[in-house]
C-alpha positions in Angstrom: 89.3 23.7 94.7 89.4 20.3 93.0 90.4 19.8 89.3 88.0 21.7 87.1 87.3 21.6 83.3 86.1 24.7 81.6 84.9 25.1 78.0 86.6 27.9 76.0 85.5 29.8 72.9 87.6 32.1 70.7 90.6 29.8 70.1 91.7 29.9 66.5 95.0 28.0 66.6 97.3 26.1 68.9 99.1 29.3 69.7 95.8 30.4 71.5 95.9 27.4 73.7 99.6 28.1 74.6 98.6 31.8 75.4 95.8 30.6 77.8 98.1 28.1 79.4 100.9 30.5 79.9 98.7 33.2 81.4 96.8 30.8 83.8 100.1 29.5 85.1 100.9 33.1 86.3 97.9 33.0 88.7 98.7 32.3 92.4 97.9 28.7 93.5 97.6 27.2 90.0 99.4 23.9 90.2 98.5 22.4 86.8 97.0 23.7 83.5 96.2 21.8 80.4 94.5 23.5 77.4 93.1 21.2 74.7 92.7 23.1 71.4 90.8 20.2 69.8 88.1 19.8 72.5 88.3 23.6 73.3 88.6 23.0 77.0 91.0 23.9 79.8 91.7 21.7 82.8 93.3 23.2 85.8 93.9 22.7 89.5 94.1 25.4 92.2 93.9 25.5 95.9 93.6 29.2 96.2 91.4 30.5 93.4 87.7 30.2 92.8 86.3 29.3 89.4 85.2 32.9 88.8 88.8 34.1 89.2 90.0 31.7 86.5 87.2 32.7 84.2 87.9 36.3 84.7 91.6 35.8 83.8 90.6 33.9 80.6 88.3 36.7 79.6 90.9 39.4 80.2 93.3 37.8 77.6 90.5 37.8 75.0 88.8 34.4 75.2 85.4 33.4 76.6 83.9 30.7 78.8 80.3 30.0 77.9 78.1 30.5 81.0 74.4 30.6 81.7 72.6 33.0 84.1 69.2 32.2 85.7 67.1 33.8 88.4 65.2 31.7 90.8 62.5 32.7 93.3 63.2 31.0 96.6 60.6 30.4 99.4 61.3 29.5 103.0 64.1 32.0 103.8 63.4 33.5 107.3 66.5 35.7 107.9 69.9 36.7 106.6 71.5 33.5 107.8 69.3 31.6 105.3 70.8 33.6 102.5 74.2 32.3 103.6 73.0 28.7 103.7 71.6 28.8 100.2 74.8 30.5 98.8 77.0 27.9 100.5 74.8 25.1 99.1 75.1 26.4 95.6 78.8 27.4 95.6 80.3 24.5 97.6 77.9 21.6 97.0 76.8 22.1 93.4 79.5 21.5 90.8 79.4 24.0 87.9 78.0 26.9 89.8 80.3 29.9 89.4 78.5 32.7 91.3 75.3 32.8 93.5 73.8 36.0 94.8 70.8 35.4 97.1 68.7 38.4 98.0 66.7 38.2 101.2 64.6 41.2 100.4 63.5 40.0 96.9 63.7 36.3 97.9 65.5 35.5 94.7 68.8 34.0 93.7 70.8 35.1 90.6 73.0 32.2 89.6 75.7 31.9 87.0 76.7 28.4 86.0 78.6 26.3 83.5 76.0 24.6 81.2 78.3 21.7 80.4 78.5 20.8 84.1 75.0 21.4 85.6 71.6 22.8 84.7 68.6 24.6 86.3 67.0 21.3 87.5 70.2 20.3 89.4 70.4 23.8 91.0 66.7 23.7 92.0 67.1 20.3 93.5 70.2 21.4 95.5 68.2 24.3 97.0 65.3 22.0 97.8 67.7 19.5 99.5 68.9 22.4 101.7 65.3 22.8 102.9 64.0 25.7 100.8 61.5 25.9 98.0 62.0 27.0 94.4 59.1 28.8 92.8 58.4 29.2 89.1 58.9 32.9 88.3 55.4 33.2 86.7 53.9 31.9 89.9 55.8 34.1 92.4 53.0 36.6 93.0 50.4 33.9 93.4 52.7 31.9 95.9 53.5 35.0 97.9 49.8 36.0 98.0 48.9 32.5 99.2 51.7 32.6 101.8 50.5 35.9 103.2 46.9 34.6 103.4 48.1 31.5 105.3 50.3 33.5 107.7 47.5 36.0 108.3 45.2 33.2 109.2 47.8 31.7 111.6 48.4 35.1 113.2 44.8 35.8 114.0 44.4 32.2 115.3 47.4 33.0 117.5 45.7 36.2 118.7 42.5 34.2 119.4 44.4 31.9 121.8 47.1 34.2 123.1 44.9 37.1 124.2 42.7 35.1 126.6 45.8 33.3 127.8 47.6 36.6 128.4 44.6 38.1 130.2 44.2 35.0 132.3 47.8 34.9 133.3 48.1 38.6 134.1 44.7 38.7 135.9 45.9 35.8 138.1 49.3 37.4 138.8 47.6 40.7 139.9 44.8 38.9 141.9 42.1 40.4 139.7 40.2 37.2 139.0 39.5 35.7 142.4 40.6 32.5 144.1 39.4 30.2 141.2 42.2 31.4 139.0 44.7 29.9 141.4 43.2 26.4 141.1 45.4 23.6 139.7 43.2 23.1 136.6 43.8 26.7 135.4 47.4 25.7 134.5 46.0 22.9 132.4 43.6 25.3 130.8 46.6 27.5 129.9 48.4 24.5 128.4 45.3 23.9 126.2 45.3 27.5 125.0 49.1 27.5 124.4 49.3 24.2 122.5 47.7 25.4 119.2 49.9 28.5 119.2 53.1 26.6 119.9 52.6 23.7 117.5 50.3 25.1 114.8 50.9 28.9 114.6 54.6 28.3 115.4 55.1 25.1 113.4 56.8 27.0 110.6 59.6 28.0 113.0 60.2 24.4 114.1 60.4 23.3 110.4 62.8 26.2 109.6 65.0 25.5 112.6 65.2 21.7 111.7 66.2 22.5 108.1 68.8 25.0 109.3 70.4 22.7 111.8 70.3 19.8 109.3 72.6 22.0 107.1 74.9 22.7 110.1 73.9 26.3 110.4 71.6 28.3 112.7 69.1 30.9 111.7 66.5 33.1 113.3 64.0 30.2 113.5 66.5 28.4 115.9 66.4 31.4 118.2 62.6 31.7 118.2 62.2 27.9 118.7 64.7 27.8 121.5 63.2 30.8 123.3 59.6 29.8 123.0 60.3 26.1 123.6 62.3 26.8 126.8 59.4 28.8 128.2 56.8 26.2 127.0 58.5 23.0 128.1 59.6 24.4 131.4 56.0 25.2 132.1 55.0 21.7 131.1 57.6 20.3 133.5 56.2 22.5 136.3 52.7 21.3 135.5 53.9 17.6 135.8 56.2 18.2 138.8 55.2 21.0 141.2 58.5 20.7 143.1 60.1 22.5 140.1 58.2 25.7 140.9 54.7 27.2 140.9 54.6 29.7 138.0 54.1 28.6 134.4 55.1 30.7 131.4 52.7 29.4 128.7 51.6 33.0 127.9 55.3 34.0 127.4 55.8 31.2 124.8 52.5 32.1 123.0 53.2 35.8 123.0 56.7 35.3 121.6 55.3 33.3 118.6 52.3 35.5 118.0 54.2 38.8 118.2 57.0 37.6 115.9 54.3 36.3 113.5 52.8 39.8 113.5 56.2 41.3 112.8 56.8 38.9 109.9 53.5 39.9 108.4 54.2 43.6 108.6 57.6 43.0 107.2 56.2 41.0 104.2 53.7 43.8 103.4 56.4 46.5 103.7 58.8 44.4 101.5 56.1 44.1 98.8 56.1 47.9 98.5 59.8 48.0 97.8 59.1 46.3 94.4 56.5 48.7 93.3 58.8 50.3 90.6 59.1 46.9 88.8 55.4 46.4 89.0 54.8 49.8 87.5 57.2 49.1 84.7 55.6 45.8 83.9 52.2 47.5 84.0 53.3 50.0 81.3 53.3 47.3 78.6 50.4 47.5 76.2 48.2 44.4 76.1 47.3 44.5 72.4 48.5 46.1 69.1 46.8 47.2 65.9 48.7 45.6 63.0 48.1 45.6 59.3 48.5 42.2 57.7 47.5 41.4 54.1 45.9 44.8 53.9 43.6 44.2 56.9 43.9 46.1 60.2 43.2 44.0 63.3 43.9 43.9 67.0 46.2 41.1 68.2 47.9 40.2 71.5 51.2 42.0 72.1 52.9 38.6 72.2 51.9 38.0 68.6 53.5 41.1 67.1 56.6 40.3 65.0 59.5 42.3 63.7 58.5 43.9 60.4 54.8 44.2 61.3 53.1 47.5 60.3 51.6 48.9 63.5 48.9 51.6 63.7 48.8 53.8 66.8 46.0 56.3 67.2 46.0 59.4 69.5 45.8 58.6 73.2 47.0 55.0 72.7 50.2 53.3 74.0 52.8 52.5 71.4 52.9 48.7 71.8 56.5 47.9 70.6 59.8 49.6 69.6 59.6 50.8 66.0 60.4 53.3 63.4 57.8 55.8 62.2 57.0 55.4 58.4 54.0 57.6 58.2 52.3 60.4 60.2 53.5 62.8 62.9 52.7 63.3 66.5 54.1 64.1 70.0 54.9 61.2 72.3 55.0 61.2 76.1 58.1 59.2 77.1 58.2 60.3 80.7 57.3 56.9 82.0 60.6 55.5 80.7 63.0 58.5 80.4 61.6 60.8 83.1 61.5 63.6 80.5 58.3 65.6 81.2 58.0 67.3 77.8 56.4 65.3 74.9 58.8 64.5 72.1 58.0 65.4 68.5 57.9 62.3 66.2 57.8 62.1 62.4 58.7 59.7 59.6 62.1 58.2 60.2 62.1 58.7 64.0 62.3 55.8 66.4 59.6 55.3 69.1 59.7 53.2 72.3 57.2 50.7 73.3 54.9 51.6 76.3 55.2 55.3 75.6 52.0 57.3 74.9 51.0 58.8 71.6 49.5 62.2 72.3 48.1 63.8 69.2 48.4 62.5 65.7 48.1 59.0 64.1 51.3 57.1 63.7 52.1 54.2 61.3 55.3 52.4 62.3 57.2 49.3 61.5 58.1 47.1 64.5 61.8 46.8 65.0 62.0 45.2 68.4 59.4 43.0 70.1 59.1 40.8 73.3 62.3 40.6 75.3 64.2 42.8 72.9 62.2 46.0 73.5 63.7 48.9 75.5 61.1 48.4 78.2 62.0 44.7 78.6 65.7 45.6 78.8 64.9 48.2 81.4 62.9 45.7 83.5 65.7 43.1 83.3 68.4 45.7 84.2 66.4 46.8 87.3 65.7 43.3 88.4 69.4 42.3 88.1 70.5 45.5 89.9 68.0 44.7 92.7 69.2 41.2 92.9 72.9 42.1 93.1 74.9 42.7 96.3 76.5 46.0 97.1 80.0 45.9 98.6 78.7 47.5 101.8 76.5 44.4 102.4 79.4 42.1 102.8 80.0 43.1 106.5 76.4 42.5 107.4 76.6 39.1 105.6 79.7 38.1 107.6 78.1 39.1 110.9 74.8 37.3 110.1 76.7 34.1 109.3 78.0 33.9 112.9 75.3 35.8 114.6 73.0 33.0 115.8 75.7 30.8 117.3 77.1 33.8 119.2 73.6 34.7 120.6 73.1 31.1 121.8 76.4 31.2 123.6 75.5 34.6 125.2 72.1 33.3 126.2 73.6 30.2 128.0 76.2 32.5 129.7 73.3 34.7 130.8 71.6 31.7 132.4 74.7 30.5 134.2 75.7 34.0 135.5 72.3 34.7 137.0 71.6 31.3 138.3 75.0 30.1 139.5 76.9 33.4 139.7 74.3 35.9 141.1 72.3 33.2 142.9 68.9 34.1 141.3 66.1 31.6 141.0 66.4 29.2 138.1 63.2 30.6 136.6 64.4 34.2 136.8 67.7 33.2 135.1 65.8 31.2 132.5 63.5 34.1 131.7 66.5 36.3 131.0 68.0 33.6 128.8 64.7 33.5 126.8 64.7 37.3 126.5 68.2 37.2 125.0 67.3 34.4 122.6 64.2 36.2 121.4 65.4 39.8 121.2 68.4 39.1 119.0 67.5 39.9 115.4 69.6 38.9 112.3 66.7 39.9 110.0 67.3 43.6 110.2 71.0 43.0 109.2 69.8 41.0 106.1 67.3 43.6 105.1 69.3 46.8 105.7 71.0 47.0 102.3 68.9 45.1 99.8 65.6 46.9 100.6 67.3 50.3 100.2 68.9 49.1 96.9 65.5 47.9 95.7 63.8 51.2 96.3 66.7 53.2 95.1 67.1 51.4 91.8 63.4 51.4 91.3 63.3 55.2 91.9 66.1 55.6 89.4 64.2 53.7 86.8 61.2 56.0 87.2 63.6 58.9 86.5 65.3 57.3 83.5 68.4 56.3 85.5 69.3 52.6 85.2 71.9 51.0 87.5 73.4 47.8 86.0 74.3 46.6 89.5 74.2 47.8 93.1 78.0 48.3 93.2 77.6 51.1 90.6 74.9 52.7 92.8 77.2 52.6 95.8 80.3 53.9 93.9 78.4 56.9 92.4 78.1 58.7 95.7 81.9 58.8 96.1 82.8 60.2 92.6 85.3 63.0 92.4 86.0 63.4 88.7 83.4 63.5 85.9 84.8 63.0 82.4 82.5 64.1 79.6 82.7 63.1 75.9 81.9 66.0 73.6 79.9 64.7 70.7 76.4 63.5 71.7 77.0 64.1 75.4 77.7 67.9 75.8 76.5 68.6 72.2 73.4 67.3 70.5 75.4 64.9 68.4 73.7 66.0 65.2 76.3 68.1 63.4 75.5 70.0 60.2 77.8 71.1 57.4 78.3 74.9 57.7 81.1 75.6 55.1 82.7 74.0 52.1 86.0 75.6 50.9 87.4 74.6 47.5 91.2 74.7 47.4 91.7 74.1 43.7 89.7 73.8 40.5 87.1 71.4 41.8 83.7 73.0 42.4 82.3 73.0 45.9 79.2 70.9 44.9 81.5 68.3 43.4 83.7 68.2 46.6 80.5 67.6 48.6 79.2 65.0 46.2 82.4 63.0 46.3 82.7 63.4 50.1 79.1 62.3 50.7 79.4 59.3 48.3 82.5 58.2 50.3 80.7 58.7 53.7 77.7 56.6 52.7 79.3 53.7 54.4 80.1 55.6 57.6 78.1 55.6 60.8 80.1 58.5 62.3 77.9 61.6 63.1 80.3 63.8 61.0 80.0 61.5 58.0 76.2 61.4 58.4 76.1 65.2 58.4 78.0 65.3 55.1 75.7 62.8 53.5 72.6 64.8 54.8 74.0 68.0 53.3 74.4 66.4 49.9 70.9 64.9 50.1 69.5 68.3 51.0 71.1 69.7 47.8 69.7 66.7 45.9 73.1 65.7 44.6 73.4 62.3 42.8 75.6 60.1 45.0 77.8 57.3 43.8 78.2 53.9 45.4 81.4 53.7 47.5 83.8 50.8 47.1 86.7 49.4 49.3 85.6 51.4 52.3 88.3 51.6 55.1 87.8 53.4 58.4 91.1 54.5 60.1 90.4 55.0 63.8 90.8 58.6 64.8 92.0 59.6 61.3 89.1 59.3 58.9 88.1 57.1 55.9 89.7 56.0 52.6 87.2 55.0 49.9 87.2 54.4 46.2 84.5 56.5 44.5 84.1 56.4 40.7 87.7 55.1 40.4 89.0 58.0 42.5 90.7 57.4 45.8 88.9 59.7 48.3 90.3 60.4 51.8 88.2 62.4 54.3 89.3 63.1 57.8 91.9 64.8 60.1 93.7 67.8 58.7 97.3 66.9 57.7 100.2 69.0 58.8 100.8 70.3 55.3 97.2 71.5 55.0 97.4 73.1 58.4 100.5 75.1 57.3 99.0 76.1 53.9 95.5 77.1 55.2 96.2 78.0 58.8 94.1 81.2 58.8 91.0 79.5 57.4 91.3 76.5 59.7 91.9 78.7 62.8 88.8 80.8 62.0 86.6 77.7 61.8 88.0 76.1 65.0 87.6 79.4 66.9 83.9 79.2 66.0 83.7 75.6 67.4 83.6 74.0 64.0 85.3 70.7 63.2 87.3 70.9 60.0 88.0 68.0 57.7 90.1 67.8 54.6 88.9 66.2 51.4 91.8 64.5 49.5 91.1 63.1 46.0 93.9 61.0 44.4 96.3 62.3 47.0 95.6 65.9 46.3 93.9 68.2 48.8 90.9 69.6 47.0 88.9 71.2 49.8 87.9 71.7 53.4 84.5 70.8 55.0 83.5 72.5 58.2 80.9 70.9 60.4 79.4 72.3 63.6 77.5 70.6 66.4 75.2 72.6 68.7 75.5 72.5 72.5 72.5 70.9 74.3 70.4 73.6 76.1 70.8 71.8 79.4 74.6 71.1 79.3 75.8 74.4 80.8 73.3 74.1 83.8 74.1 70.5 84.4 77.9 71.1 84.4 77.5 74.1 86.8 75.5 71.8 89.1 78.2 69.2 89.1 80.9 71.8 89.8 78.8 73.1 92.7 78.8 69.6 94.1 82.6 69.8 94.3 83.1 67.6 91.2 86.0 68.1 88.8 84.5 68.2 85.3 86.7 67.4 82.3 86.0 67.2 78.6 87.6 64.3 76.7 87.4 64.4 72.9 89.0 63.3 69.8 88.4 66.8 68.3 91.1 69.3 67.9 92.2 71.6 70.8 90.7 74.8 69.4 87.3 73.4 68.6 87.1 71.6 72.0 88.1 74.8 73.9 85.4 76.8 72.1 82.7 74.3 73.2 84.2 74.1 76.7 84.0 77.8 77.0 80.3 77.8 76.1 79.5 75.3 78.9 81.9 76.5 81.6 84.5 73.7 81.5 88.1 74.8 82.1 89.9 71.4 81.7 90.0 69.8 78.2 91.8 66.8 77.0 91.6 67.0 73.1 92.9 65.3 70.1 92.9 61.8 71.6 92.2 58.7 69.5 89.5 56.2 70.9 92.2 53.8 72.2 94.0 56.8 73.9 90.9 57.7 75.9 91.4 54.6 78.1 94.9 55.8 79.0 93.6 59.3 79.8 91.0 57.8 82.2 93.8 55.7 83.8 95.9 58.8 84.4 92.9 60.6 86.0 92.2 57.6 88.3 95.4 58.3 90.1 93.7 61.5 91.4 90.4 60.0 92.5 87.2 58.1 91.6 86.4 58.7 87.9 83.1 58.5 86.0 83.1 58.6 82.2 80.0 59.8 80.5 79.7 58.9 76.8 77.3 57.5 74.2 78.0 53.9 75.2 79.1 52.8 71.8 82.1 54.7 70.5 83.4 55.2 74.1 83.0 51.6 75.2 86.7 51.0 76.2 86.8 54.3 78.2 83.5 53.5 79.9 84.9 50.1 80.9 88.1 51.6 82.3 86.3 54.2 84.4 85.3 53.4 88.0 81.8 54.2 86.9 80.8 54.1 83.2 77.8 56.1 82.3 76.0 55.8 78.9 73.8 58.7 77.9 71.4 58.8 75.1 67.7 58.6 74.2 65.4 55.6 74.2 66.5 52.7 71.9 69.7 54.6 71.0 71.3 53.7 74.3 73.5 50.6 74.4 72.4 49.5 77.9 74.9 46.7 78.3 78.0 48.8 77.8 77.9 50.9 81.0 77.4 50.6 84.7 74.7 53.2 84.6 72.5 54.2 81.7 70.8 57.6 81.5 67.7 57.2 79.3 67.4 60.9 78.7 70.0 62.6 76.5 70.4 65.2 79.2 73.4 65.8 81.4 71.2 67.0 84.2 70.6 63.2 84.9 74.2 62.9 86.1 73.8 65.1 89.3 70.4 63.6 89.8 72.0 60.1 89.7 74.7 61.2 92.2 72.0 62.7 94.5 70.0 59.4 94.3 73.1 57.4 95.1 73.9 59.7 98.1 70.3 59.4 99.4 70.4 55.6 99.0 73.7 55.2 100.7 72.5 57.5 103.5 69.5 55.2 104.1 71.7 52.0 104.0 74.0 53.5 106.6 71.0 54.4 108.8 69.6 50.9 108.4 72.9 49.3 109.3 73.4 51.6 112.2 70.0 50.6 113.5 70.4 46.9 112.8 73.8 46.8 114.6 72.8 49.4 117.3 69.6 47.6 118.1 71.4 44.3 118.9 74.3 46.0 120.6 72.0 48.0 122.9 69.1 45.6 123.6 70.9 42.3 124.0 72.8 43.6 127.1 69.6 45.0 128.5 68.0 41.5 128.0 70.9 40.0 129.8 70.1 42.3 132.8 73.0 44.7 132.8 70.6 47.5 134.0 69.3 45.5 136.9 71.5 47.2 139.5 70.1 50.6 138.5 67.1 50.7 140.9 66.0 54.2 139.7 65.1 52.7 136.2 61.7 51.1 135.5 61.5 47.4 136.2 60.6 46.7 132.6 64.1 47.8 131.6 65.9 46.2 134.5 64.3 42.9 133.9 63.1 42.7 130.3 60.1 40.4 129.8 60.5 37.9 126.9 57.2 39.2 125.4 58.6 42.7 125.2 61.8 41.3 123.7 59.7 39.5 121.1 57.8 42.7 120.3 61.1 44.6 119.9 62.6 41.9 117.7 59.4 41.8 115.5 59.4 45.5 114.8 63.1 45.9 114.3 63.1 44.5 110.8 59.8 46.4 110.0 61.5 49.7 110.9 64.4 49.0 108.6 62.1 48.3 105.6 60.0 51.3 106.5 63.1 53.5 106.5 64.1 52.2 103.1 60.6 53.0 101.8 61.3 56.7 102.5 63.4 56.7 99.3 60.2 56.5 97.3 59.7 60.2 98.1 63.2 61.1 96.8 63.3 64.2 94.7 66.5 65.6 93.3 67.1 69.3 93.5 69.3 69.1 90.4 
C-alpha cells in the first residue's frame, strides 16, 4: 500500500497525536507514521495492511476517521466474476475507496470512501471505465424493466430464427426432408438464419466479453462467446472450404445463445422476486397526511410533513409518520412492522409508528420523526444494507469464481487436444466436446447461491419484525450456544412500579417519596421514572433538582431544596440494620433502594417489575433448542434469582455494573458463541462485545444502530424465531453452494467425455451435445434462485 493520508477527528491535544502514532506503529508492516495535530491528519506507509485495517485501529483507541457510504446500482454484470472485476476496480484503482461490497443478486455496490480523497462521481466513472453502467437509484426499476423488455424481444427473435434452423438441421441429419435439404445452398440458408442470432441476439455477450478481457479478467460472457463462436466460425470455414468437412454447426451456435438468453430471462424474473420484502416495506408508506396548520385541517404530501406538525388520523387510515399521541385513543395494528398480530392500545402520551394502521378511534398526534428518520425508513435502510452485505460463507464462492473461467478455458483446450490428438477422433468431434465444456460451465450459480438466500432471508425477517444489520449476523445466529438476557425490559416489562415505602426515622413516607421523586426528575432510568410516577399519582408537589450526578451502578446524588439527596444501591450499614425488611422485599422479586438525605438514611423504596407474559415460554423454547440461557443483571442476587425462578432460568449473574457486563460476556465467550439480548441503549458495550448483539424493544424505542440484530417486538419469542430463520437460511445457502459446485464438478467431466467408454449409457450422456450443455447451464442459476425463494414460505414453530 502506498503512503496514505487520513483525516482524524476527536483529537483534543498533542498527547492525542502521540497516542495515535504510538498505537499505529504497533501494527505489523507499518514503516512510517506521522500524526499532525494542527491539520488533524495522519500519514502512514504500510506494505501489509489495508486502509480499513488502519482505520479500525484508530477507532479502537477512541478516535474517528470521517468516511462516507454510498450505494450504487450497477448494470452490465453477467456473472460472479463481474463482481470481482468491479470490486478490484474500486479497491485497487480508485484512491480513497476503503471497502466495496458488490452484490450480484441485487446488482448493487455498497462503497465506503474517504470524502477528502474521492467522491461519488469519481467512483461512478471508475466503474464505467471498467465497462459497467451506474444507474441512478430512483431509476433502477425503470432501467431493469426496460432491460427485461429488450432481452425478451431479443429472446423471441432468437427463437424465431433458431427454431427453423434447428428443425432444418435435424430434419436433414435424419433424412426427413428429402434430397433438396442436402443441396449446397441450404448451408448458406442456415448461415443467414444464424447471423442475426449470433450478432444481434448474442451481441451483449460479445460486448461483455470484450469489457472483461479489457480488464484482464474473464467472465461468463467469455465462455459463451468462445463456445458459440467456435461453432459458428468453424461452420463458416466449412462453408468456404469444403475440404475442412461437410457438416456445419450453425444451429449449435444459435441454440447456445438462445437457450442461455432464456435462462438469463428466467433468472432475472426469479431474482426480482427475492426483493419483494423491500417492495412491500416501501409500499407501506402513506402517500398523504392530514395536518392542522394555522387552525386549518388539510391533506398534504407525506414529503411535506415537518417535525412538530399536528397530524389527524381517522379510523381505518395509515399513520403517516412517527409521532406521539396528544389526544384521542385507539388500537393500532403494527403487524406490518413488528410481526405482532394483536393490535396495540394507544392513548395520549404513547408513541406511534408511521405506516401502521389506526383501527378504531380518532388520533391526534404530533410528528416526531419524518422522512428518512422514521422507523420505517430505518427498517428499509437496514434491510437494504443487510441484503447488500457479504456473508463470510460467500468468500469461498468468490475465490472460486475469480479463477473459474480461466480454468474452464484450459480444461476446454485440454479436452480438444486429448480427443483430437490423443484419442484420434475427428477434429469436429473434438471441437464439439470443447464447445460443450465451454458452454456447460456456470460461474453464475456460484455468484447467486449466497446473496439470493440472504436477500430472501433478511426480507422474511423484516416481515416478522426481525432486522439483521448485516449478513454476517444472520450467518452467526445459527451457531449460537449461549443466550445472555438482560433482566429489565427484556425478561420483564421494563415498567416498574413503586410497591412499598418504609420510613426509617421521623420523616413521613410521603415526604420521602416527594424528595426522592424530585431528585429522580432528571433521571431516565426505569426505576427513577417509577418513583416520579408514584409521586405524580399521589399529586405530590415536586421540587426542581439541582446539581444532578448519576453514578454508574450506584444511583444518583442530587441537591433538592438545599438538601443533599442520594438514592440508589443499599449500603452495607443499611443491609445490616434492616436485613429482615430488605430480605423480604428481595425474596418477592422487588428491587430495594435507600433514600439518604444529608448523609442520613431516612427510608427504603421497593420497586417491582412484572415479568412479560411470553418470557417463560420463550426461554423454555431456547432451552429446548439446546441453548444455555443466562440472566445478566445489575440487580441484587436475591431479586434476580426470584425473577429467574419465575421464568425457568437456573444461571444468574447478578450485581454487575454496566462496565462489568462486558467482562462477563468475555468470560462466557471462552465456552462458546454468545448472544447478548438487551434494550440496545443501556447495554450497548455488552451488545458490542457479544458475538451477536440483539436489541429488543418496541417500535421507535429500539436503537437500531446499536446491535447486530434488532427485534421490533418486545417479545423474547422473537429470539428462537430469529435462530430458526438463520438456520433455514444457512440450510438453503449450503444447498445452493452444494448444487453450484456439484453441478460443475459433475457435468464438466461429462461434457469432456469421461462417460464415452460406457456403451450401456445413452449416447446423449456419452457425447453431450453443446445445445444440451447450454440448456443445463441456463437452468443451473435459475434453480439456485428458485431454491432461495422457498424461504418466502418460512414459518417458525417457535
